[in-house]
N, C-alpha and C positions, 0 to 999 in steps of 0.2 A: 636939756643938753643938745648941742648940735649933732646932726647925723654925721658919722664919719665918712671920709672920702674913700677909705679902704679898710680892709680887715686883715690882721695878721693872726692866723689860727695855728695853734700847736696841739699836738697830742703827746702824752707821756712816752718817752723813749722806752720801748720794750727791751729787756735785758737779754742779750744774745747768749744765753746760757741754757736755753730750752725753748720748747714751742709755746704757743699761746693757746689758752682754752677759752671756752664760751664766756667766762667771767671777764676776761681781758677785753674781748670784743664789745661786750655790753657796757664796760666801764668807761673807756677813754676813746675808742675808735669809731664805733657805730654812731654814737650821738654826734660826734664831730663831723662825720661824713654826711649825716642828714642835714646838719646845720650849714655846712659849707656848700653842699649841692643846692640848698635852698637859696643861699646868697648868690650863687652863680646864676641860678634861674631868674633871680630878681635883677640881674645885670650889675651886681656889685663887683668892685675890684677886690679880690681876695687871694691871699696866698696861704696855703696850708702845708706845713712841713712836719716831718717826723723822722725817725731813723733809729737804727740799732744802737743801744748803749753797750759798748764793747770793752770797757775797762773794769778794773776792780778785782778783788781777791777771789770772788766766786769763779771767775773765768779760769784763773790759774789753778785753782783747786780741782776743778773738773778736768782740766787738761792733764794734771798729774794723775788723777784717777784713771783716765782713759789712755794714758801713755802717749798723748799727742801734744802738739804745740798749742798755745792759746790762739794763734792765728787760725789754725784748723777748726778750733771750736767756734770762733766767731763767724768764720765763713760759712760753716755748716748751718748755724742757727739763723744767721742773717738771711741766708737764702730761703730757709724754711719759713721764717716769719714773713718775708717779703712775698713769697708765693701764696701764703695763707691770706694776706691782705688782698692780693689781686683776685684770689678765688672768691672772696666775699664782697668784691666791688668797692673796696676802700680806696677812695680817689685822691690820694695825696698829690699835691703838685710836685713834691719830691720826697722820696723815702731815702734818707741819707744814712751815714754811719759815722760813729765818733772815732774810728780808726783812720779816717781820711786826713791827709796832710793839712788841708785847710782848717780842720777843726783843731788839730794839735797847735797850729800857729795861732789860731784865734784864742784858745784857752790860755796859752802862755802869755799872749798880749794882755788879756784880762788880769792875770796874776801880776805881771810887771807893772801895769798901769796903777793898780790898787796899791802895790808895794811902794812905788815911787811917790805916791801922794802922801805916804807916811802917816796916815791917820787910822786906817782900818785893819792893818795887819801887824801882828807881833810874833816874835819867835820865842818859843818856850821849850824848856827841857822838862819833859813829864815822864811819869811812869805809865806805861800802857801794858795791857794784857798780852801775854806771849804764850803761844801753844808750843810747849817743848817737844811734843810728839811730832807735830808738823813743822817744827823749826821755823815759825814765822809769827810776826805780830798779827793780832786779830782785828779786823774791821769791826766796828760797833755791832753790825748786824750778825756777826758770827759769835756773839756772846749772848747767852741767855741766862736768866736767873729770875729771882722773885722780885717783883716791883715793890719798892719800899712804901708806896702810897696806897696801892689797892690789893697787894699780896697776890697779884697774878703771877703764877709760877712760870709763865712763858713770855715774860717781857724781854725785849731786846736791849742791847747796850746803848741804843740811841733814843728809844721810845717805847712806851708801853702802849700797845694797840688796844688794850682793854679800857684804860682810863684816859689815854691820850697824853700822858705826862711826858715832858721832855726829860730824858735821863742821860747820864754818863755811865759808862761801863762800871765804874767803881761804885755807883749808887746801888747796883744790883746786890741782892742777898743771895749768897751761894752761887756765884757766877760759874758757868761752865762753857767750854768751847763747843760750838755746834759741829766742829770738825771731828774732834776726837772724843768728845764727851767727858774729857778730863777737866779738872780745875786748872785754869791758866795761872801763870805767875806774872808778877809785875816786873817790868824791865824798863830801864831808862832809854829815852829816845828824844830827838829834837824835831820840832815841827812848827809850821807856820799856822797861826790862828786868825780867823776873821772875827773881829771884835763886834759881834752882833749887838752888844749892849749900847754901842754908839747909835744904833738905829731904832732903839726901842720906842722913843717918844713919837717920831714921825710915823712909824708903822702903826701905832695905836690910833692916831688921827686918821690915817689913810684907810685902815680897815674898818674902824667903827663909824667914821663920819664921811668917808669918801673924799676927803680933802687932801691935797698934796701941795706943799709949798704955799699954803694959804689960798689955793684955788680949788674950785670944784673939779674933781677928777672922774668920779663915777657915783652911781646911786647905790649905797650899800643895801638898800631894800631889795635890790634885784639879785643879791647874793643868797645862796642857800643857807638856811639856818645852821646846818651842821658844819658848814665851812666857816662861818663867822664864829660859831661857838668854839671850834677847835683852835682857831687862831687866837681868840681872846684869852682862852685858857692858857696858851703858851705865853702870851704877852704879860698876862697878870702874874704869872709865875716868875717873871723876870728872865731876860735874855742874857746869855753868857757867851764868852769867846768859844769858837768852835774850830777845831782843826780842819784845815783844807788840804793837808798833805798826808801821805801815808808811806810806810816802808814796804815797797813792792818793787818787783822788777818788770811789771806789766802795766803800762799806762802812759800818761803824758808826763814827761820829765819836768821836774821843777826847774825853771829857767834861771837859776842863780848859782853862784859858786858854793862849794861845801854842801851840795845837796845830792851827792851820789847815792843811788839806791832809793831815792825818794821820788814819788810821783804825785800828781794832783789827785786829791781824793775824788772818787767818782761822782759824789753828789755835787761837787763844785764844777766839774767839767761837763757833766751830762746836760744840764739845762742850757749851757752855752751852746750846746749842739743845735738848739733851735736856730740860733743866729748863724752858725756855720752853714746849716742846711739852707737857710734863706740866701746867704751870700752865694752859695753854689747855684741855687735855682735862678737867682737874678743874673748871674754870669752866663748861665746857659740860655736865658730867655731875653737878654737885652734889657733888663730892668735895673733900677737903682735900689739896692737892698735897704739903703738907709731910709727910703720913703716908708718902709714897712716896720722899721724898728725905732726910728727917731723922729718922724713927723708927728706933730700934735693932731693931725687930721686922721691918724690911724688908730684903730681900736684893736688892742691885743687881748686875746682870750685863750686861756689854757684849758684843755680838756684832759682830766686826770681821774684817777680813783682816789678814794678818801685816804689811802695810806700815803699819798704824796701831797696832801694839802699844805702842810707846814713848809715843805721845800719850795712850793710854788707861790705861796702867799706871804712868806716871811723871809726865808733864806735867799731865794733867787732875787726877789725885789731888793733885798739889802745889797746883794752883789752888784746888781745893775746900778743902784744909787751910789754905791761906793766907787764904781768905775766912772759914772756920770755920762749923760747924753742919751740915755735909752728910755723908751717908754716903759711904763709899768702896766700890768694887766688891768683891764676894766672889769673883768669877771673871770672867775675860776669855778665853773660849774661842775665841781667834783661829784661823781656818782659814788654811791656806797657799794657794798659787795653783793655779788650774785652767788648764791649757794646752789648746790646741785642735788636734787632729790633729798632735800632736808639736811644736807651735810655740806661741809666745806669741801671744795675741790682738793683732791690729794693725788698728785702724780705717783707717789710711791705706792699708794694703795690701789691705784687704778680707778679711783672714784672720780668720774667726770669723763669728758672727752675733749681732746684738744682739736684745734681747727684743722690741722693736717690730716688727722685720723678721720674727722667728720667728712672731709672732702673725699677721702679714699673709700670709706665705708658706705657713703651715700651716693656713689657715682652712678648707680642705676636708679636713683630717685631724681627724676628730672625736676629742676627748680628747687632742690632741697636747700641750697645755699641761700637763695632768695627767701625761702620760707623761714629759715633760721633768723635772718635779719629781721623779718617782720615779728616773729614770736619774741625775740629778745627785746625788741622795741616795745612791744605790748606789756612786757613785765619788767622793763628797765628799772634798776635800783636807783632812781633819781634822788629820793630823799630818805629811803630806808632800805635795808638789805632785802633782796628779793630771792625768789626760789624758782629754779628751772626744773620742770618735770616733763617727762616724755608724754604723759597723759595730757598735759596742758598743750604741748606741742601739737598733738593730734587734734585736740579740740579746736584750737585757734585756726589751724590749717584748714580742717574740713568745714568748719562753720563760717569762718570769716572770709578766708581767701577763696574757697571753692563755692560754698553755698551763697554767699553774699556777692562778693566782687565778681568772681568768675562767671557765676550764673547770670548776673545782670548784663555784663558785656556780651556774653554769648547770645542772650535773648534779643538784644538790640540788633545784633548782626543777622541773626536768623530771620527775624521779622522784617528787617529792611530788605533782605533778598526775597522774602516771600511776597511782599506787597509792592515793592518798588524796584525790583531787579538790582538791589544793592546800590542804588543811587539816591542821594538826598533829594527828596521831593520839594516842590514849591510848597511853602507852608506859612501860616501866620505864626510869628515868633511868640512863644508862650512866655509872657513877662508878667506873671501873676505872683501869688504868694510862694509858689514852688520855686520860681526863679529867684525871688528875694532870699529864700532859704538857702539856695545854692550859693548865692553870692556871700551870704553871711557865714556859711560853713567854710567856704574857701578862705575867707579872711581869718576866721577863727583858727583854722589849721596852720596858716602861715604865722600868725601871731604866737601860737603855742610853740612852734619851732623856734622862733626868735627869742622866746623867753625860756627856752630849754625844757619845755614840758612836752617831751616827745611821746609819752604815753597818751596824753590828751590829743596830740596831733594825729596819732594812728586811729584813735577812737573816732575822731572827727572825720577822717578820711573814709572810714567805714560808714559813717552816718550819711555821707554824700552818696555812697553806693546804695545805701538803704533808701535814701530819698528817691533815687531813680527807680529802684525796685518797686516801691510802694506806688509811685506815680504810674508806672507801667501797668501794675496789677489793677489799680483802680480805674485807669483809663480803658483797659481791656480792649485794645484795637481788634483783636480776633473776634470779639462779639459784635463790634460795630461793623466789621467787614462782612459778616454773615447777613446782616440786615441791609447794609448799603455800602458796597465796595468803593464808592466814589466819595464817601463822607470825608470832608477835609480834616475832621478830628484825628483820623488815622495818621495823616501826614504830620499834623501838629504834634501829636504824641511822640512819634518816632524821631522827629527832628530835635525835640527837647531832650529826649533820652540820649540821642547821639551827642548833643552838646554836653550832657552830664559826663558821658564817656570821654569827651575831649578834655574836660576839666580834670578828670581822674588821670588821664594819660600823662598830663604834665605834673600834677600835684603828687602823683605816686612815685615819681622818679627819685626823690631823695631817699625814700624808703626801700623801693624795689626797682632799681635801675634797669635790670634786664626785663622785668615785667612791663615796665613803661615802654621799652623799645618794642616788645612783642605786641602790646595793645596798639601802638602807633603803626606798626606794620600791618596788622590785621585790619585796622580802620583806614589804612592808607593816609595817615597823618604824617607830616614831616617830623623827623626825629628832633627832640627837644634841643634847643640851643640856648646859650647864655642870654638871659633877658626875656625868655619866652613867658615865664610866670608873671613878670611885670606887665607884659603885653596882654596876657590873659586877664589880669586884674583890671587893666584899663578898659578892655572890651566888656567885661562884666559890669563894671560901674557905669559904662555908657549904654548898656543894654544892647550892644551890637550883636549881630549874628556871629556865631563862633565857627560855623561851617558853611561853606559856599553851597548854593543850590547846584545840584548835579554832581556833587562830590561822590566818587565811586568807592564803595566799601568792598574789601576783599572777602573771599569765602570765609564762612564762620569756622572757628576752631576753638578748642578748649584752652583756657589759660592755665588751668591746674587740673590735675587728676586726683581724685580722693584717695586718702590713705585707707580708709575703711571701705574698700571696693570689693564686692563679692566676686567679680570676674577677674580682676587683676590684683593679686595679693602681694605683689612685689614690694610696694612701699611699706605695707604693714609688717611684712617679714623682716625688713631692715630695722624698723622700730623695735620689733619683738626681740631681735638679737641684742640690741642695746640694753633692753630691760633684763634679759637673761644674764648678761654679763654682770650687771649689778647684783642680781639675785645670787649669782655664784660667789661674789665677793662676800656678801652677807652670810652665806652658808659656810664659807671658809672661816670667816671671823668667829662664827658661832662654834664651829668645830675646834678652832684653836683654843677658844676659851674653855670649851668643855673637855678637851683632851686630858685624860687621866695621867698621872705620874706613873711611869713604868715601874715594874717590880724592882724592889731593892736588890742590889748586887753587893757582894762583899768587896772590901778594898783589895783583897788578894786577887779576886777575879778581874777587877778593873785594872789592876796594875799589870796584867798580862798584855794590855793594849799598848802597842808601839806606835806613837805618833811622832812624825818627823816633818821638818820643813822641806818644801819642794818648790819647784817653779815650772809652770806649764810652758813648754817650749814649742809645742805644735798642737793643733786641734783640727778636727774635721767632723762633719756630720756623718752619722751612721745611716747607711742606706735603709730606706723603708722603716725608719724609726723616728717619729717626730720629736721625741723627747731626749734622744741620746746624742752625746758628743763623744768621740774617741779622742782622748787626751794623751799626749806624750809628756811625762813629768820627769824633770831632772831632779834626782835626789842627792846629787853630789857624788855618791859612790856608785850610782847606776841610774839608768833611765828605765821607766816602766810605762806600760800601756794601761790606762784606767778608763773605763766606760762610765760616764756620769750623766744623770738626767738633767742637763742644763740647757738643752737646745731650745726650749720654749721661751727662755728669758735671756739667753746670751747667744751671740753669733760666735763662730770660731775666732774671728779677729778680735773680739772683745776679751776673750779669756787668755789669749797668748800673752806671755809676760807676767801673768798674775802669780804672785807669791801665795802659796797655799800650805795648809796643814794636811798631811796624808796619814791615814792608818795603813802602815806598811806590812803588818803581819796578819792581815785578814786573808782568809782562805780564798784563793782564786776561784772565779766562777765565770761561765761563758754567758755573754749577752749578745744576741744576734750573731752568734758565731765567733765573737771576739772574746778572747780571754782577758778579763779585767783583773789586774794585779794590785788591788788596793782600793781605798775610798778617799775621795777628797771631801773634807769637812765643809759643810755649808750651814748657814743660819737662815731661817725662814720667819718672816714677821706674820702678823695676824691677817694680812691681806694676801699672803702667799708669795710676797716678794722675797727673792733669794739674794743672799750676799755671801761672799767668801769669808771664811775664818782664816786669818793669816797672822804671821808674826811680823815684827818690824823688819825693814829691809836690811838691817845690819846683821841679821842672823845668817849664818852660813847654811848652805844647802845640806840637807841630811842631818841637821842637828836635832838631837832628841828633845822633844817637848814634854813627853811623859813616857 
């Protein structure tokens, strides 16, 4: 196949309903960043876009729970996610958002164009699950039950993530709302459906054989096996019409008459966000966006996690084909999942660390964000689930970044200053087997990146550093200097080693962009520009000199400082705190499981408890008490002051307005000098996460519960 003139790269839109954790970074963003940075260094024309996915039921639900608007939710998390990407050097050409006007217009245009063609959309009245407690229809992902095919009890209403089966909510056995935990009811509603069955045959040909409209489109052998496997499993099971609208008041309005209260389903509008982002980027940069989405000379690649495979390989291509005129992806190198210390990430249980917290907690660990990029790449879940461990983080950092790479660069600088006052001497260029190995390893690293083998690429990068280390150690210029300070072998050795550092300074940029800049500053090389890697390759293949004679190298400095450093324990203490947090969670879980049932009480004794509904109308922290909040609770017939141990998990602003249940006949007691006149009932899960026990909002304040 011909080489493309340009590349259009996308990464899965993160949902603006919470922060990102390490698994997200390793799944769809870090591999894309490495790939795109490499393309730029090779002088390729590339556009890489992403953005916050800001519609859907989950946004409205969180907004209701927090007592704020959906707009406040998406603004909060859009900014947090964007800041996290910037902190870790994720170099999008544009990070957009689906709440933008250009995206609303674009999504509605897609809907209307497909509708007007009259082939791929149909209107149907169906029964959908409805949560009576939350008074709303349920999106498929907010229904869980038992998969009818593999009996997984945690299957979703659209897909079983255990066996990969395509499901409808009504397929589930014993479905439950993930919002209320109750069994939802079926209720009639009208929606527009995309007739995916119309696209089944060409999708099979396209995915299995790489042909589109009778022409070669891509090589399916370059696709990952788990991507092909999941796609073919869906296709062999038969495609069915899928709703593209939902009953919600938050989202992109369905642009037809008689569609009040209906919005485009988030899975329909979100991938169109790639196109909207490209349009905005092109507008801002004087480009033609259609070159990147409609030209046959452009290669489209989606970077995603495995939970998004079907949407990007079957559903979005069907949408693009139904609309007409758009390119389809030539590859979707989906990564699998990253676990954390042998378990799945769990925000509710505090198991894992999100990117914003990492930045905050590692602020005194210089280069920590770069180190995390490297470690995540070394263990990247490219073809199977991987596991992040703090012990591995320390091992990779100290042994590979410090002992191998950092030590080599430092030795080259120190010896250059010791023997040649920091200037590149006149030398015979070493173009022997070592040089050939350098060229081969450089090519291997680039080829690995281009074939989405990022773990191989990082290993190869370290092999280049090891090549330099071994050459320097075996050449031993310090020994030669003792016998003959004028021996030309000293200059030959250090010039070749400096050339190895030159190669590393460019080749490392996709993995560790800030480290690349630091090496270039120390070695007094120019900062990498687009096309520099291609220039380097040309010079390597021509066996040209990579560094001019007389080039001045700056004073030596360390690239990295060890974690296991006896003199400076700062970095080790930061890691130890992370480990201790996990140990505390495990201890708490064990305590919860082992907690004995309290002594039996008689019904008569329990009936003396007076529990009533209330509402927190004011809250403030108790001075010199890390765990306590002073609450003012409206009971309808009076207000009371109650001191409660909530401050470690809730801010005063988060609890104000919360409906609660209160034990009102508990004997008053003083806490930190404040008389507490009751107890707010709370529930605690196995990880120590607290939540309020409350009645429905239609209960009057002061109503007796028991």
